[in-house]
N, C-alpha and C positions, 0 to 999 in steps of 0.2 A: 505495499499500499505506501503512494506517495502521501508525502505532506503537505500540507496548501498552506503557504507563508506569504499571507495578505498585505503584508507591508511592502515587498517585493513584489506584487502585484500594481501598491499605490504607488509606489517609487517609478514601474513603468510607465503606468498610466497617466504619470505627471508631464510626461514629456510629450504626450501625444497632444496635436492641434486639432481641435473643434471647429469644424466649419457650420455657421450657422444653416438653416433647411434654405432657406432663402438664394445662399449661395450656390450650394448643389444647385437648385431644381435652376435656377438660372443659367448655371453650366451647362447641365442637361439641354435645355431648351436652344442654346445655341447652336449642339449638334442635334438636332431635331431633323430629321427628313419630312419628304411631302410627297404626298402619291398622287398618280393619274391613272383612272381606273379607263379600261377598254370595254366600254358595254351597250347594247343597244346599235353598235355602228359608229358610236362615238367615243371620243376623250371625255372624261369628266372629271377636274372642269375643263373647260377648253381654252379657257383663260387661267395661268397660276401665277402668282410674286413671289418669288421666294429671292431671299440674303443670300450674297457670294458664299459658297463652297456648300450648298445646299446641295444634298442627296435626293434624287426625286425619283421614287421608286414606279416604274409604269406594271400594274398588271389587267393582264386579261382575263373577264371575267364574260367575254362572249362566249359563243360558241364555234365563233370562227375566227382562224389566225387572222392574229395583227403585228404591227410593226409600228414604232416609232421614229422616224426618220427626218433625223433635220441638217443643216448644212455641217457636216463633218464627224456626225453621231449618228448610231442606228441602234437600236436596241437588239435587233434582229428579227426573224420569227418569233411569236412569243403565240403557242396555242393557250387554249382554255387553261387558268391556272397557274401559267405560267408568269412571271416577273422578272424585269432585270432595271437594275439601280442606273443611273446616269449623273454624275456629278457636275454641277453646273459653278465653275468657279468666275468667269468672266462677266460682268456687268455688259446687261445689254436686253435685247428682245429677241426670243430664240423660235422661229415658226417650224411646226413640223407637220408632216402629214402619217398618214397609214399609207405604206407603198403598195401595200394590196388593195386596199380601197382608197383611191387619192380624195374621194369625197371628205375623209375623216381628216378636218386639221384642229390642231391647237397652237397655242404660244408659253412658252416661259419666259417672263420676265424678269432678269436678276438683279438686284438693286446692289 
């Protein structure tokens, strides 16, 4: 059986820095992503605004395969249930379409 030294635990714990919950929440929010679904032969939302560095997850919830294809990036073919992450690091407005169904259009605005 091991002995428990409460004083040693207190000495170790005294050197720890505790962050307020609000600081942890703010840090998590700064790394939060966004999502665009493909459903009903449309992107939802069709227009999305994110901060630079945000990763957007494109998820196909439709019965048909789709892509999200923009200038210099492409999710590739996504079948029902598939998803692909795309990170937007540069400010600007980025239009995209489904290469399989060109009537499906969307934009990502990066601030």
